[in-house]
C-alpha positions in Angstrom: -0.4 -17.3 1.6 -0.1 -17.4 -2.2 3.3 -17.8 -3.8 3.9 -17.9 -7.5 6.9 -17.3 -9.8 6.8 -15.3 -13.0 8.3 -18.3 -14.8 5.5 -20.6 -13.6 2.8 -18.1 -14.5 4.4 -17.5 -17.9 4.2 -21.2 -18.7 0.6 -21.5 -17.8 -2.8 -20.3 -18.9 -2.1 -17.1 -16.9 -0.2 -15.8 -19.9 -2.5 -14.0 -22.4 -1.3 -12.8 -25.8 -2.6 -9.7 -27.7 -1.5 -8.3 -31.0 1.0 -5.8 -29.5 1.5 -7.2 -26.0 1.4 -10.2 -23.7 0.3 -10.2 -20.1 1.3 -12.6 -17.4 -1.5 -12.4 -14.8 0.2 -13.4 -11.5 -2.7 -12.4 -9.2 -6.4 -12.6 -10.4 -9.9 -12.1 -9.0 -10.1 -15.6 -7.7 -7.2 -14.9 -5.4 -9.5 -12.6 -3.4 -7.0 -9.8 -3.0 -9.2 -7.0 -4.3 -6.9 -6.3 -7.3 -5.0 -8.2 -9.9 -1.3 -7.9 -10.6 0.3 -8.5 -14.0 3.7 -8.3 -15.7 2.9 -7.0 -19.2 5.3 -6.8 -22.2 4.5 -4.3 -24.9 6.3 -5.2 -28.1 8.9 -2.7 -29.6 7.8 -0.3 -32.3 4.0 -0.7 -31.5 1.1 1.5 -30.6 -1.7 0.2 -28.5 -4.9 2.2 -28.0 -6.4 1.5 -24.6 -9.4 2.8 -22.8 -10.2 1.0 -19.6 -13.8 2.1 -19.0 -14.4 -0.4 -16.3 -11.0 -0.6 -14.5 -8.5 1.6 -12.8 -4.9 0.8 -13.5 -1.5 1.7 -12.0 1.6 0.8 -14.2 5.3 0.8 -13.2 7.9 0.6 -15.9 10.6 -2.1 -15.2 12.4 -2.0 -18.5 12.3 -0.3 -21.9 11.3 3.1 -23.3 8.1 4.5 -24.7 5.4 7.0 -24.1 1.7 7.3 -23.1 -0.5 9.8 -25.1 -3.4 11.1 -23.2 -6.1 11.4 -25.8 -8.2 13.9 -23.8 -5.4 16.5 -23.5 -3.0 15.6 -26.3 -0.1 15.5 -23.8 2.4 12.7 -24.4 4.4 11.6 -21.3 7.7 9.7 -21.7 8.0 6.2 -20.1 11.3 4.7 -18.9 12.4 2.5 -16.1 11.2 4.0 -12.8 8.2 5.8 -14.3 4.7 5.1 -12.8 1.5 6.2 -14.3 -2.0 5.9 -12.9 -5.2 5.8 -15.0 -7.3 7.2 -12.3 -10.1 8.6 -14.6 -10.5 5.7 -17.0 -8.2 7.7 -19.2 -8.4 7.0 -23.0 -4.8 6.7 -24.2 -2.3 5.2 -26.6 0.7 3.3 -25.2 3.7 3.6 -27.5 6.8 1.4 -27.2 10.0 2.5 -28.8 11.7 -0.5 -27.4 10.2 -3.5 -25.7 8.5 -2.4 -22.5 8.2 -4.6 -19.4 5.5 -3.2 -17.1 4.1 -4.2 -13.7 0.4 -3.5 -13.7 -2.3 -3.4 -10.9 -6.0 -3.5 -11.8 -9.0 -2.6 -9.7 -11.5 -4.3 -9.9 -9.3 -7.4 -10.5 -9.3 -9.2 -13.8 -10.4 -12.8 -13.9 -7.6 -13.7 -16.3 -9.0 -14.1 -19.8 -9.6 -10.5 -20.7 -8.3 -9.0 -24.0 -8.8 -5.5 -25.3 -12.1 -5.0 -27.2 -12.4 -2.9 -30.3 -12.9 0.1 -28.0 -9.6 -0.6 -26.1 -11.4 -1.7 -23.0 -11.6 -4.9 -21.0 -15.1 -6.0 -20.2 -16.1 -5.7 -16.5 -16.6 -9.5 -16.2 -15.0 -11.4 -19.1 -16.2 -15.0 -19.5 -13.5 -17.4 -18.3 -12.8 -19.2 -21.6 -10.1 -21.8 -22.0 -9.1 -21.3 -25.6 -8.4 -17.8 -27.1 
């Protein structure tokens, strides 16, 4: 059994910061669960282009309001507490936050913990586990 608290993970190297977001990686590849689980905060009044070419992701909105723009269709979907979206086709999108968003995210395959979005908006399939970012 693995038990962790959000607070403990937030105050460890499991918290990774990006320009428009931070991600607290509560479950990672080395936990051998077959997925990783994260609590991600998207900062208010930001837009984050994302294109997970190597991962599938399910996202549940806990707090805040924003939208997700599907770049293939041009359709923009609102996000608010209780909304779930699934990037089942490696969907290229822009995540927009009108207010700070707190999201619960599941990745398959699991992340190892040090990934940050590349210039193309993707995480590499196997990021090197580095200790200082």
